[in-house]
N, C-alpha and C positions, 0 to 999 in steps of 0.2 A: 756711586749713588745715581739716582734718576736724573740729576742735573748735569751729569757728565763727568769728565775726568780732567783734573788740572794737569797740564803738560808744562814742562820747563824746556825751553829751547836752548840751543847751544850758546846764543848770545845773552842768556840770562832772563829773557822775557818769559812770562808765564801767561797761559790762557786756559780758560775753562772751555772744554770742547764737548759739545753735546754727543750723546751716544750714537746718533744717526751719522755723525762724521767720523766715527772711529772704525777701524778695521784691523784685522790680524795682519802681521807683517809676513804674509805668504806671497811669494812671487812665482807663479807658474812658469814652466819652461815656455819660452817664446813670447813672454809678456814684453811689451814695449814700454820702456821707462826712460828716465834721464839720469845721468850720472856725472858727478864731479870727480875728476881724477887729478892726482898729484897736486900741483898748486894752481890749477886752472880755476879761474873765478866763474867761468860759465859752465853750464850743464850741457852735456852732449847726449844725443840720442843713443840708446843702448838697448840690447835685447838680452833677456835673461836666458842663460844656458843651464844654470843649476843653482840651487840654494842649499847651503849647509848651515843651519842655525842662522846666525846673523851675517854670514858671508855669502856673497853672490858672485858667481862666475858670469861675466858679461861679455857680449860681443859688441864692439864699437865700430860700426861700419864707417863712420866719418873719419876715423883715424887710420884707415887702411892706406898703405902706401900704394900709389897708383901703379907701381911696378910689381907689387906683390900679388900673389894669387889668393891670399887669405886675409880676412879681416883681423883686426887686433882683438885679442881677448885678455881680460884682466880679472883678478879677484879683488873685490872691494867689500866694504861694510854697508849694511843697509842704511847706516847713518849718512852715507855719501850719495844717496839717490833720492829722487823725488818722482812723484807720479803725476802725470797730466790726467786728471780724473776723466775728462771727456774722451781722451784717446784710450784709456784703460777700459771704459765702458764699451766703446766701439770694438776694441779687441776681444773682450769677453763675449760680446754678441756674435762675433765672427767665429769664435772657437767654441 
């Protein structure tokens, strides 16, 4: 409705989110996001390589082995990522 959408978060909390704060879960190739992997409690910088439905293939530059020539890539769920809104707007303006 016009008031927004009620969202339920993983921890059970609920919130009414206004339409202006909602967006499709589409992640363009090259988008800069943050991802939580395995049992890490912190989010790491990541770059979207591909999206298939709710799955994302990500490049994680901060996990690259200093000896390796390639960054680490993983598949994860959109549920395990977050978006820094300011960084995303800046990225969209650059691209």
